[in-house]
C-alpha positions in Angstrom: -35.8 -203.8 95.7 -35.7 -207.0 93.7 -39.2 -206.3 92.2 -37.9 -203.3 90.2 -35.1 -205.4 88.7 -37.5 -208.3 87.9 -40.0 -206.0 86.3 -37.3 -204.3 84.1 -36.1 -207.8 83.0 -39.6 -209.0 82.2 -40.2 -205.8 80.2 -37.0 -206.4 78.2 -38.2 -209.9 77.5 -41.4 -208.6 76.1 -43.8 -209.1 79.0 -46.8 -206.8 79.2 -48.3 -208.4 82.4 -47.4 -210.9 85.0 -49.7 -213.3 86.8 -49.1 -214.8 90.2 -50.4 -218.3 89.9 -52.3 -218.9 86.7 -49.8 -221.3 85.1 -49.6 -223.7 88.1 -53.4 -223.6 88.5 -53.8 -224.5 84.8 -51.3 -227.3 85.0 -53.2 -228.9 87.9 -56.6 -228.4 86.2 -55.4 -230.0 83.0 -53.9 -232.9 85.0 -57.4 -233.4 86.4 -58.8 -233.5 82.8 -60.5 -230.1 83.0 -60.8 -227.7 80.1 -59.4 -224.3 81.0 -60.1 -220.7 79.9 -57.9 -218.1 81.6 -58.3 -214.4 82.0 -56.7 -212.0 84.4 -57.6 -208.7 86.0 -54.6 -206.4 86.4 -54.9 -204.7 89.7 -51.4 -203.3 90.4 -49.3 -201.1 88.3 -45.6 -201.8 88.1 -42.9 -199.6 89.7 -40.0 -199.4 87.2 -37.5 -197.3 89.0 -35.9 -197.2 92.4 -36.5 -193.5 92.9 -40.3 -193.8 92.8 -41.6 -193.8 96.3 -45.1 -194.9 95.3 -46.0 -198.4 96.5 -49.1 -200.4 95.6 -50.9 -201.7 98.7 -53.4 -204.4 99.3 -56.2 -201.8 99.7 -55.6 -200.5 96.2 -55.6 -204.1 94.8 -59.0 -204.8 96.4 -60.4 -201.5 95.2 -59.3 -202.2 91.6 -61.2 -205.6 91.9 -64.3 -203.9 93.2 -64.3 -201.4 90.4 -64.0 -204.1 87.8 -66.6 -206.4 89.4 -69.6 -205.6 87.3 -67.8 -205.8 84.0 -66.2 -209.1 85.0 -69.5 -210.5 86.0 -71.0 -209.5 82.6 -68.0 -211.0 80.8 -68.2 -214.3 82.6 -72.0 -214.5 82.0 -71.6 -213.9 78.3 -68.7 -216.3 78.1 -70.6 -219.1 79.9 -73.7 -218.5 77.7 -71.6 -218.8 74.6 -69.9 -222.0 75.8 -73.3 -223.5 76.7 -74.7 -222.6 73.3 -71.8 -224.1 71.5 -71.9 -227.3 73.5 -75.6 -227.6 72.7 -75.0 -227.1 69.0 -72.6 -230.1 69.0 
């Protein structure tokens, strides 16, 4: 169970959350000259001990995304409106 050891190490290093691919995607986007704004939806809780038999599964991850969908849509809409307004003001 390498994941438990990795999560314990990351917690000791001060991490609150871990993303899967954000950094590599941002590097590619910046290389292409794109401006980047990143945000993440945390969909899986971490298991911090070997005795815990609870495991996250893909169905739970998808369900967390579905539950957050409306709030994320509102957030992105407000963000895009704000960016458009600031670009028009320049």
